[in-house]
Steps between C-alpha positions, in 0.01 A plus 500: 500500500694776665380365838627144414829638393543692827411194697754295306765760550428509879516120523831498295636760736444282797783266390857545611665336199862586527769656713332783682160436348346662196777647278730494803332803658455344848138618542158347508139607536453322832304580817496399856867395523624472855745736654597269777592133463752239614534119489222491758286805404269558198627186336243360248724203417864398517691239280854368533713564182856396408759789491531742207516877460245524224188681580139360480268582221118449469305406200135386492510433882807286480833610648819386317856522623829323445766342734793267495606193698847369411513422138123544469334809360142539620187670364213500759129587501260572781139579526490870590172465709609215725876467462458142389787364294380425149808375320875472506719450195877426503770529244867433536768763461682495170792696646604589849737801575584634838344844537517786752342431835220765451355292207367153443391273207135615536523877523316598187120537559277300256233672281170380377229581236190327374712240324716382782763573762868561403798438725856608436775308673853624426636151543262365227302750293129559469231244560124546447205329676129516464317646802417139589873410496526312165842583332442697178860554379859565608765717358844423640761788500882492500690552829502856621810702594406675814684456831215665686237280340203584284177637640322704232145355476318417169227715370197365312364759252344489151532126469873502597708401798772758513824458691768758582829300528765759604820339605882563520537408129246411227196695624178470294128539498287190392141470392327160502160419366268422799314211311805320351812616687675573175716809462317811350798729523833559666693817544859491613609782752875556460653699776234426761632346814335309787145622561192379673218728381171376356350690202156674490274562202354836388249475208715327225830572677714269717696714745822350615741629765869385467824592671575806292185573315117492486359380165147528342465215254229384261304236701440282198851492361748623760615772255628822671285812526689716741769479762597718804848496665474392869772335696418259789713260712283216372155580363234350735123516566248614240437844356157663555278693256354843567308723253715422198828477681691199650664548838807302570707476815870438428741489802849599420810676625695819439838343574630141444437270799831312462857630528719509201647184352849620552441549883341160533764326289765652720341365802353172388696364200752290697645324190534832307353362185253795454191278577283454813397166609251379768781363717677838493180695566361281779562761777343789311173538692361799303493314173607128513131365498454668158815356355306259270314804361824674411629188311307552179681229294486255794869419473561526870685827463404871496710721283501878482232523235258277698573697812444837332162385365386395850648820649303727257178291525215748585709810482337768286169667434256315732190587695122456501390663170179562307546436126248580224365198320440676168870541400687374206862400460769581756374754757721738678518497883317846486183312377430386858214697653657470844764325684556413870824358639411475876404179688488273196402142537722227368291184470141613577305637204323842539130534537251755351176497687215758517707774354811449720832340413665297767846358546620266787849404576717324758472634849125535463528842324181603316483791263180648342549710186275701267505285184445809285771722626743280701447707813566308816203508711603302799788287611500288815565159645311209644704482813403143601610368163839634419648192336556413127233496236482268209121485457329782312218715656134435379184703565120467513214615719682821586787318652866418411662166597866483541686189600856483634737208462464430868119453450389823654208626288410873542161625393471870408197725445558607151541878423761766436539526873482125560457366852587164653196302592662188630824302512439116477743221582471197279749316712687365189718650220323659204661545160189488288276779400139459630207449257148645539197293429163664572493557876802269547864597551705195390843496660781242440761470777793256498291201584143601483226647281240710679172660407419780735155660523231621725236238430440184318 
């Protein structure tokens, strides 16, 4: 019996069922993954895909991902062994708001379990399909208030699909029953601003990272267990678990990133009514593109209160921190086992692999850290991939895979003193986090889905 259980666990671990794989950890028990690949090298198969920033997932040798085309929201399935398209399902948007250029209608990564595959589209809600593509249920959601768009991915756990819906106003957590789509519980999150993090699970806890706090909640009810104060300029990525602690990376600032409202009003407010408009601000290159994010009540104006909220966003007690998971109630900042404030990533989630904690950030900067003490072991750069990073690192087979937005994928030899094994050009933009399926590295670029491997 024990042997059968071990075999079953090993088979279950082969799936990559959500953003960043099992529990968002970004690691898999794979072997023989290639270090060198390109559109013409070590390609097992290639499939054309519509655009979307969501990452591929794998369940029972089927790859699922989402995309959008005009008013259509798409859920797609492919055979993981051959790349053959299996099915494509379309639904229409129920709302359509202009969002920031770095996001799109299909940013959240779907999730899957033995009952089905679940896709979250911010312009619709949640829809569930069987693995064969039969619609099971749909749960429409009200329009979100987030100028930058929603990209937190759903999590399937304990018979629930859980969504973290952090926005400029009205943030909440939502649990839906995986079999029926009906609400199990909902917890409002007053005070939480825009965030893009995806929760993780630890035993019977749901661990949630928001803009000013990390929370441990009862998985079955959403009731609070503990909280830890942590400021970020928009929570992103997923936390990782290590020996009874959760490690969270929160990028923030020591000083406001915007000038005072008084100085801007003096310069920009041409009609002297105490408000800023788009027309008045059109020449402000440092912040004009974010104007819609400042205008919280969407009345076309930014007043002093809205400006000060944007100005203070991310200012405070930030950093990569290790927080104990056995706490109760409101924890003090001193509860952190360690804190690091150097070279913090903004979008990419951190990675814990073979006893080393890794962070990657724009510019191709890579840090390795002792997860027990917070000691920085090595910081360096992948010189041939200095661009921006939206995808999160993943690891298997003694290697780390780190994809830049420009489509340059660096492969590292894992270790405290990591080494660069190769730098591979995918010849297309890459926003999605790779998936690992056995000896396959599954990579989504702007227009293609690849399976890279060393043999068929």
